[in-house]
N, C-alpha and C positions, 0 to 999 in steps of 0.2 A: 121392174122397170129397164127397158130397153137403155144400154150402156151411153148412146149419145145424148138420148131423152134426160139420163140421170147429170150426166158434165153441160148441159144446156145449164137444168136446174141449179146448179152450183154455182155456174156462172154467171146466173141471174141473183143469183141470193147474194154473190160479189158484189154484183152491180149494187144493189138497194145497202144493200149494209156501208158501203162505203159510201155513197150518198147518204146517208144518215148521217153517218160518221162527219162527214163534210158541213153538214148545217151545224154539229155542235152540240144537237139535242139528244139526250141521251135513252129519255125513254121512247121515239120509235126504233132504234139500238136493241135494246133489252126486250121489246116487247117480237121483234122479227128473230133474236137469238133463243129466245125460248120458249120456239115455235118449233125448233129444230131437233133431230134427237143426238145425243152426243159425238158418232160418227161423223154427221154433218158439221155442227158446231168445231169436230176436231179440225176438220179438212179446211175450213173456212178461216181458224187460225193461221197455219200454215201456208195461207195464201195471202194473209195482211203483212204490211210493212211491221217492224218491232213495237213503234209508235201506237199503232191503231191498233194491234193484235192484244198489247194489254188493258186498254182502254177495251174491247170487247170480252176479254179473261175475266175483267172485274165486275163483267154486268153477268155473266154466267149463273144460272139457279147453284149455289152452293150444295145442293144434291145430284149434281150432276158432274161435278169435277171431278170425278174420281175415273168414272165410265170416260170422260173426255181426255184425260192424259193414259189413258189404253188407247186411245185412237191416233195421239199424234205422234211424230217420228222424235226421236232421241236427242237430239239438237233443241227442239222446240218444246219439249217436254223437261230438258233440263233449264230452261228460262224459266217456263213458267212456275216450276218447282221451286226455282231460286226464290221467285218473287211473292211466296207465299209466308204466312207464319206455320211453325207448326203444329198448334191448336188446329189451325183448318188444313194442314194435312195431314194429321189424324182421322180430322173428320171426314174428309175427301175420300180417304181409302179403307178405313176398318170394316166399310157393308161390301167391299167387292169381294167377287168370286176366287176361291183361292188361286186358281188358275192365273188370274188378270194381276192379282196380286202380289204372285212370283212374277210377272213381267215387268213391276215399279219396283220391287225390292231395291233389288240395285242402282237404281236414283236415287232413293231417300235416302236423308240424312240418318247417321244411328239414334240419334233420339229420338225423330219419330218413329223408325222402327219400332227401339224399346217401345214406347208408348200403343202400339198396334196390337204388338205381340202380349201387352199386357190387357189390351182391351179384350184380346179372346182366350174362347172358354178352351180347355184342356186339349178337346178332340178337336177343334179348329186349327189350335198349335202345331198340333201335332202333324197335322195335314199338312200345314205349310210346311215346316221344315223336311217333311218327307217328298216335296214335289220340290226343294230347291236343293235336297239333294241329288236330281239326277243331272247328268249334262246339260246344255241349255237348249241345243238344236235337238235335243228328243223328247220319244214321245212320253215321258215321265213329265216335263217341262209343259204341254200341254195339256196334260191329264184333269178333269175335274173329280176330285173324290166326293161331291155332293151329288148319288145317286141313288135311287131306292133299289132294294135287291127285297126277293120274297124268296121263299120255301119251296119246293118241288112238289112235297106231301101235304101242302092246304090246298082248299080249293076258290075258284074266281070270288064267292063270298066272302070269304074271308079275308081276299087281296081289296077287295072293294070297301068293304069295311076297314081297314087298313086306311087306304086312303083317305076316306073318310075320316077319320081319325086327325091324320098329319092336319089336313084343312088343305096343304099347297103341296106343288110338285116342282124339282128344279126345272128351270126353263131349259127349252128344248127336248122335255123328255118326250121320245117316242115309244120309248120301249122301258119294262123293269126288265132286271136283270135277277137270274136264277143262280139260287148259291148252296153248297150243300154246308153242313153243320160244320165245317170248316174253312167258308167263306171259297172254296174252289169254284169256280166259276164253269156252271152248267149248258148254258144256252140262255135264252130271251124269250120275252115275251111283248107281243106291241100293244100296244094299248087302245085300239083296237079290237083285238080279240076276246080283250076283258069285257067291252060293250056289248058285243053281240054274242058272246056264250052265255048259255044258262047259267044261274050263281052255284051249282051244283057241282060244275066241269073241274075235274081234278085239274089242276095247274102243268103236271107231269103231260098232259095229253098234249100241252098246246104248244109247248117247248118247243122254240125253233134253235139246234145246236150247230145248220150250219154256216151259220155267217162265220168266217175266220175271225179270231181275236187278233188285237197286234199287244207283241212285246214290248214290256215300259222303255226298253235300251234302244227299241227300232229309230231310225233318225225322221228327223221330221218331211225331209223331201218324201221319204217314203212311207209316210204317213198320208201325205198330201197325195201320192199315185194310188193309193189305194183307196183313199176315199173317192179319187176321181173313176177309179176301174171297176169300182162294185156301186156308186152312186149312192152312198150312204147318207143318212143323217146324222148319226152318231154312232159310236164304235166302243165294244169293251175293250179297257189293259189291263193286260196279264204280269204277272213276274213270274220267275222260274220257273216258278212250282205253280204255278195256275191258278195264283189266288188272285181274285180279280181285287183292283186296285182303285179305277174308277172307269171314268171315260173319255173321251175326247170326241166334240160335236163338231158340227159345219162350219158354224162361224168361225171356231179358230184355224179351221181348215183354210177357208178362204183368204183368211190374213195372212195364211202360211205362201198360198199361190201367188198372192198379188205379190209378196217381198223376194217371190225368187224371179218373177219377172221385173220387179226391178232392178232387184239385183244385177242381172244379167245386160238390161237395158243401161244402167249406169256404170256397171263394172267395164264396157268395152270404152269406154271411155276414164277409165281409171277412178272412178266418183264413188263417195259414199250413196246408197239407195236413203239413209236417213238423213240426208242431207237438211239442211234450213233453205229453202227459197231463198229466204231473206239472212242468211246467215252473214255475222260482222265480215264487209271487204276487207281485213286482215286475217281473220281465220280463212275467206274462202282465196284467197288468194297464195296464202301458204300450203292448203291443201290440192290448189290446182299445180302449183309451182312443183310440186317432187315430182309430179305425173311430167310433167312439161320440160321437164330435165332429164327423167330417166327418155323420152320420144328424141332430144338433142343430142344422148348419144347413139341413136341409130342414126338420126337426119346427119351427122357428122360420118357413119360410115358410109351411106351413099356419098355423100360428098368423096371421100376417101377412091369411092371405086370411079368417079367419076375423075380426079384427079389420077387415076394411074394413063387414062389417053392425053395427059400434058402437049406432049409432042403433036397432036393434031390439034389442038385448041391452039395454040401459039398463041398470040399475045391477050388473050380474053381468058385465058387458063385460070384464074383467081376469080373473077367473077364466074365460071360456068362450074366451078367447085363448091364456091360457096349459095348459089341459087336454092340447092334443094335444100338446105338449112333453111330459109327464112321459109318457104313454101309449107315443109312440114310444121314448123313451128305453127303456123297460123293454122294450117289443118287441125292439129290437135286442139288449139285453142277454141275455134268456131266445135269441135264435135264436142267437148264440155258445153257450152254453153247452147248450141243445139238439144244436147239430150235433156241436159236439163228445162231446156222449152217444149220439149215433147212430151216426157213425162209431167212437165205441169199443165199442160192442153187435154195431154186424157186425162187427167183429172177432174177438170175443168178448175184449175187454183189462178190462171192469169185471163185476163181480159184487159178492156182499155182502162179499167178505174184503177189497176194497179200496175199498167205496163211502163210506165214514164220511172216511177222509182226505180225499177228493175234493170230498164233498159239504162239508166245511171249505175246502177248496181257495176252491172256487167262488163260497160265502159271502161269507169275504172277499175277494174280487177283487170282486164285484157291490158291498160294502159301501166298499169303498175308491175304485173307479169311481164308486158316488154322492154320496161324498162330495166325492169333484173337483168333476163336474158339478154338484152342488147348490149348491156357491160362485158356481159361474161363471153357473148360472139365476138364481141369486138376486141376484149383483150388476147383471145386465142386467135381471131384474123391478125391483131399486128405479130403475137407472134411468131407466126409463120411467115407471113409474107414482109411485114416490116412498111407496110403501107399505112398509114396515118386514116388519110382520104378514105381508101377502101375498106377499115374499121368502121371510118363513122358512117358512110354510107351500107353499110353491113348493120350497124345497129339500129340506124334511122329506119331503113326500110325491114326490121325485127318490130319497130312498136306500131308504125304505120299498119303493119299487117296484122296485128294483134287485136290492135283497136274495130281491125274491120271485121276481123273473126269475129269479135263480141257482138259488133251488129249484126253483122248476115247469123249469126248464131239464132239472136232473139228476131229479127225480119221473116228470114226464110222460112221457118216452121207456118207462121201465122199468115203470111202469104199464100204456102199449101192449104191448110186449111180454107183458107177463105174461097178459096180455086176448088174445092173439093179432094184434094190429094191427099195421100197419108202422109204424114212429114216424115214417121218413121221409117218408112221404104224409100222416100227420093230425095229428103235433106240431105243427107251425108253427100250425097253424089253433086249435088249445087254445089256446096257448099265447100267442098274438095276442089273445085272445079273455079270457082271465086276465089278462093286464098293464095290456089295457086298461082294462078292470074296476077292477082294482086301482087301477092310476094313478087314475079318475077319482074313485071312491069316500074314496082319502085323499088330493089333495088338496082335493077338495072338501068331505070331511067336518073336514080340517083348518083350511080355510077359513071355514069357519060356525062354530066353534069362537073363531077367530080374529076372524074380523070383525063375526060378526055376533051379538055376546053382550048 
């Protein structure tokens, strides 16, 4: 499905779900949710305010709970897990693939982990422990040990009879892997080759030994690069002794690529890509306050540079020195909101049905951070210039600009999307201009009223 069409579908699902929830009738909500895949449900849960999210989570088919938990961000997952009984959690995760279960282990209570391990046979328990022994961002954490291996000295007929005896193959199986008696990797065989060759054909005649294998210690970023370069659907993972440990499939690599893109976009504003769109206001305020504090230091550096020209600026030197601080703080606060919005729009997570709760949250966060840093900069201003009115004007302008920045961060990308403009490319320029103008106008206007009466 094309990317815009998929995002439009998500936005439409979100609108229908919100309308159904607003009516108070859960039957239509349950039917809608149960027509979606676990990944679609996860995306919708991330798009809903906490109250609605909890209602929808309670209507998800228990058989899909584990897969849905895999497809939501860390913060949302933490909240969902906190509301589940231990027995529910065990039932949700015990049938997951080993690689998916490894992703969830760190978020599960110890009692649940113990019960899950008890429910697993010795082989799968050893497999899970093996996967967890590798660094978090390595190929070892991505590998799925559930693979089909065959020997090179058998025929196609023997392999086909073996597959029929198994009755099923692991998901995303496009190749069988050929190993030696010591389980060393020799190559792979496409399933299509098994279906199109004579039953008596020896496996070693069909062997493809040209595909590079992935080292278990390879970084996840390098794994994604190799998949992209070679257009792989799956790839074998080997240890230092050429022993086949498992395989990595394209579905896990797609998740890596998406996470890398989100990390780059969110990191530019000092935000965590796993952040919950509707995280509690206090937590969001704290996390953004740290980055705003760092930015404040750089803003004062710009003020120091301007302050070196006091002999030129004469009587307006104080306002001229402090102006960049107001503008800069508004710029970074607006960028944080803008980045959240651009990501949410790209994933189809925001629309008219959830716009107002999101807007209220962002403005409240802007107000709280504005009050916090207004007090800080007001104290600094008073310590330097010993002027109460100047400090009040400085702090008030800070509050005004951060609130305006929150509004701009929400509405600019929405307006640009409506006009067919990519907000990821053009939103920052407009937002910076707006927060600069608002910061200068509010500070200088308040300073004029208070100091030049």
